[in-house]
N, C-alpha and C positions, 0 to 999 in steps of 0.2 A: 482048543483055542482059549486064550485068556478072556474072561468075561468083560474086563475093562476094555480090551481091544475091540471086542465084538460090539459093545455099546458105542464106542467112538466111531466105528465103521458105520453103524446104523445112523448115528447122529450126522455124520458127514454126508451120507447118502440122502437123508431127509433134507438137509440144508441145500445141497446141490440141486435138488429138484426145484428149489425156489428161486434159483438165480436166473436173471433175464437172459433171453436168447442173445447170442453174440458175445456174451461174457466168456472170457477164456476158461472159466471154471465149469461151464455148463454146455452140454450139447442138446439139451432138451428143448422142445418147442415152446414158444410163448403163445398162449391162447387167451385172447381177450384181455391182455394186460397181466395175465397170470401164468406162471409156469406150471404146467400140469393142472391148471385151474385149482390149485390149492390155496393161493393167497395172492394179494397184490405184490408187485415187485418192490423190494426195499431199496433197490439200487437205482434211484432216480434223483436227479439234481434237486427237484422240487421238494421231495421228502427229506433228503439228507441235509438240505440247506435250512430246514426249519425245525427238525426234531433235536432235542437235547439228549444227553446221556441217560437221564432218568427215563425218558420215553422209551429208549432202546432197551434199557435194563429191564423195565417192566414188561415190555413185549417179549423179551427172551425168557425171563424167569417165570412170568405168569401166563405166557401164551395169550391166545385169543380164544376163549371158550366158544365152542360152536363153529370154529373155523378149522382150517388145515394146520394152523400154527399151534403146536403143542407147547405146554409149559416145560421148560428145561430146568426144573427145580433141583435136579441132581447135580447140576454143574457147580463147581466151586466158584467162589466169588472172583478169584483171580482169572478163571477161565471166562467168566462172563465179561469181565473188564477187557480181557484180550480180544474177545469177539467184538466188543464195542469199538475198540481201537482199530481192528481190522475193517469193520464196516465203514469207519471214517476214511479209510484209504480209498474208498470208491468215490468220495465226495470230490467234485470237480469245481465247485464254486464256494465262496465264503459263506459261513453261516449267517443267518439273519435272525433277528428277534422281532417278532410282531409286537406292535404297541398294544397295550391293554385295550380291550374293547368292552364297552358297556352295551349289552344287547337290549334293544327296545323294540317292541313290535307286538303285533296281535298274534298270539299262539294259535288261535283258531284259523286265521287266514294263512299262517305259516303251514299248518297241518294240511289245508286244502292244496296249497302250492306244492308241498312235498308229495302228496298223493298224485297230483297231476304230472309233475315233472321229474320226480326223483325215485318214486317207489318202483318203477319198472326195472331199475337197476339195483337199488339198495333194499328192496323188499318193502312190503306194506307196513311192517312194523320196524323198519330199519334193521331187519335181521339178516340181510345179505341176499344177494342174487348174483347177477353178473358183476355187480359192484361190491365193494367191501361192506361188511356188517357195521353200520354206523351206531347201532344200538348196543354194541358189545360193552358190557360193564367195565372190563379192564381198559378198553380203548377210551371210554368216557372218563375214567379216573385219571388217565394219563394227561 
């Protein structure tokens, strides 16, 4: 079998495991908002309405270290762009741009609030749990 075909087949299988239940491309179960518990669904109106192409490009090419989302650095740029265009076909509402936000507040109080209300899902160091890994360096740079 051609190595290129084999890699494409593996790539397709990996991505299909991440599609949400009910999507015509997937028959795998959704567990806690995650297909096969590898990562959060990217096929949601909330996400697709807010993320830009750079966010998607970074997620595809750099992956999310420490999660089920591998880096797809071997893909050629036109393939990454084709994936981004395809992902946008799932979008059912217009894109929105959030206004710039100046964050003010007490980081110590925020840390206590995070520990009490967020860490049970996102991990004590935002390293993930049943919720996404908020402390992921690639995610934070996006």
